[in-house]
C-alpha positions in Angstrom: 100.8 73.0 131.2 98.3 70.4 132.3 95.8 71.5 129.6 98.5 71.3 126.9 99.6 67.9 128.2 95.9 66.7 127.9 95.9 68.1 124.3 99.0 66.0 123.5 97.1 62.8 124.6 93.9 63.8 122.8 95.7 64.7 119.6 96.7 61.1 119.1 93.0 60.2 118.8 92.3 63.3 116.7 95.0 62.6 114.1 94.3 58.9 114.0 90.6 59.3 113.6 91.1 62.1 111.0 93.4 59.9 108.9 91.0 56.9 109.0 87.8 58.9 108.3 88.9 61.5 105.8 91.8 59.9 103.9 90.7 56.3 103.7 93.5 55.2 105.9 93.9 51.7 107.3 93.5 51.3 111.1 96.9 49.7 111.3 98.4 53.0 110.0 97.6 54.6 113.3 101.0 53.5 114.6 102.8 55.7 112.1 100.3 58.5 112.7 100.8 58.4 116.4 104.6 58.2 116.0 104.6 61.3 113.7 102.3 63.2 116.0 104.4 62.5 119.1 107.7 63.3 117.2 106.2 66.5 115.8 105.2 67.7 119.3 108.5 66.6 120.9 110.6 68.3 118.2 108.5 71.5 118.6 108.9 71.6 122.4 112.6 71.0 122.2 113.0 73.7 119.6 111.0 76.2 121.7 113.1 75.3 124.7 116.3 75.8 122.8 115.2 79.2 121.4 114.0 80.5 124.7 117.2 79.3 126.4 119.3 81.2 123.9 117.2 84.3 124.0 116.3 84.5 127.7 118.9 82.4 129.5 116.3 79.8 130.6 113.8 77.7 128.8 110.3 79.3 129.0 107.8 76.7 130.2 104.8 78.5 128.7 106.3 78.9 125.3 107.5 75.3 125.4 103.9 74.2 126.0 102.7 76.5 123.2 105.5 75.0 121.1 104.4 71.4 121.5 100.8 72.2 120.8 101.9 74.1 117.7 103.8 70.9 116.7 100.6 69.0 117.2 98.6 71.4 115.1 101.3 71.3 112.3 101.3 67.5 112.3 97.6 67.2 111.7 97.6 67.7 108.0 100.6 65.5 107.2 100.9 62.9 109.9 99.6 60.1 107.6 101.7 61.1 104.6 105.3 61.6 105.9 108.1 59.6 107.4 109.1 60.1 111.0 112.2 62.1 110.1 110.1 64.6 108.2 107.6 64.8 111.1 110.6 65.9 113.2 111.4 68.7 110.7 107.8 69.8 110.5 107.6 69.9 114.3 110.9 71.8 114.7 109.8 74.5 112.3 106.4 74.8 114.0 108.1 75.2 117.4 110.3 78.0 116.1 107.6 79.9 114.2 105.1 79.7 117.1 107.6 80.9 119.6 108.4 84.0 117.6 104.8 84.5 116.6 103.6 84.8 120.2 105.9 87.7 120.7 105.1 89.2 117.3 101.3 89.2 117.8 101.4 90.5 121.4 104.2 93.0 121.2 104.2 93.9 117.5 100.6 93.8 116.6 99.3 94.3 120.2 96.8 91.4 119.8 95.4 90.5 123.2 96.0 86.8 123.1 97.4 85.7 126.5 97.2 82.0 125.7 99.0 82.3 122.3 96.1 80.6 120.6 96.4 82.6 117.4 100.1 81.8 117.1 99.6 78.1 117.8 96.5 77.3 115.7 96.8 79.9 112.9 100.5 80.2 112.4 101.2 76.5 113.3 98.2 75.4 111.2 99.3 77.4 108.1 102.8 75.9 108.3 101.2 72.4 108.7 99.2 72.9 105.5 102.2 74.1 103.5 104.3 71.2 104.9 101.9 68.8 103.2 102.9 70.2 99.8 106.6 70.0 100.7 106.9 66.6 102.3 103.8 64.5 101.8 104.1 61.1 100.2 100.7 59.8 99.0 102.0 56.3 98.6 102.1 56.2 102.4 101.5 52.7 103.9 98.7 54.3 105.9 96.6 54.9 102.8 95.0 52.9 100.0 96.2 55.3 97.3 99.5 55.9 95.6 101.3 59.0 94.2 103.5 61.7 95.7 103.0 65.3 96.6 105.1 68.2 95.3 108.2 69.8 96.7 110.6 67.5 98.4 108.6 64.3 98.1 107.6 64.4 94.4 106.8 66.6 91.4 103.0 67.0 91.4 101.0 70.1 92.1 99.9 69.4 95.6 101.9 72.3 96.9 99.8 74.6 94.7 96.6 73.1 96.1 97.9 73.8 99.6 98.6 77.4 98.7 95.1 77.8 97.4 93.8 76.5 100.6 95.8 78.9 102.7 94.9 81.8 100.5 91.2 80.9 100.9 91.6 80.9 104.7 93.3 84.2 104.8 91.4 85.9 102.0 87.9 84.7 102.7 87.4 82.9 106.0 89.4 85.3 108.1 87.7 88.5 106.8 84.3 86.8 107.0 84.7 85.6 110.6 86.4 88.9 111.7 83.5 90.9 110.2 80.8 88.7 111.9 82.6 89.1 115.3 83.1 92.8 114.8 79.3 93.2 114.1 78.4 91.1 117.2 80.8 93.1 119.3 79.0 96.3 118.3 75.7 94.7 119.4 77.0 93.0 122.6 80.5 94.0 123.5 82.9 91.2 124.2 85.2 93.2 126.5 84.7 92.6 130.2 84.5 95.5 132.5 87.6 97.1 134.1 86.5 95.8 137.5 86.1 92.3 136.1 89.6 92.4 134.8 91.0 93.6 138.2 89.1 90.9 140.2 89.4 88.1 137.7 86.4 86.6 135.9 86.0 83.7 138.3 85.2 86.1 141.1 83.5 88.8 139.1 81.1 86.6 137.1 80.8 83.4 139.2 81.2 84.9 142.7 84.0 82.4 143.7 87.7 82.2 143.2 89.1 79.4 141.1 92.3 79.3 143.1 91.5 79.2 146.9 95.2 79.1 147.7 95.4 82.7 146.8 93.8 85.0 149.4 91.8 87.9 148.0 91.5 91.0 150.1 88.6 93.3 149.7 90.7 96.4 149.8 92.4 95.3 146.6 89.3 96.2 144.7 88.5 99.5 146.3 89.0 102.3 143.7 91.9 104.5 144.5 
């Protein structure tokens, strides 16, 4: 939770700097960027809380944290190009898809991703890229250019450019990086030992527990 909260603070700088450096935005536009970033994260967290409340009877703190980081990820591509109301919609969708994606990847595809990073950054990021084509207005006061994107905000072909970008990520970047990691895993396996999993990597690799409030008993690690 603390790490995700720190991400929320850091993302304000990330989105603001990105808009200024890569889109030619004016420094004064960081107010809108920060507002859209916070609204996207808040909407995603509330959506995740609502979904988990309905499904499990109580809001799930971990999934809510994943939800707001997913909202931050989704906001990155469009924060300089949308109005606050659209940022809320983008964040809400991100919170919903990330919440279901965590379960889908771990239970459906059996992907070992305890932090939900794939759901947050891949699924949330892809939605964020598509959202640019649906909502972005390129006559945003943050920028020095004019024009509108496709979908809900205009009638240009920006949405097609976003689809091409997503297809490139899924069709080229994903297989390439997966292949490289598969090859490296054959040479130097990534998987930790069974004993390391039982002890926890802090104790197994560093020789000290990261959480001293938890008492570790030697007999817990004697093979039975």
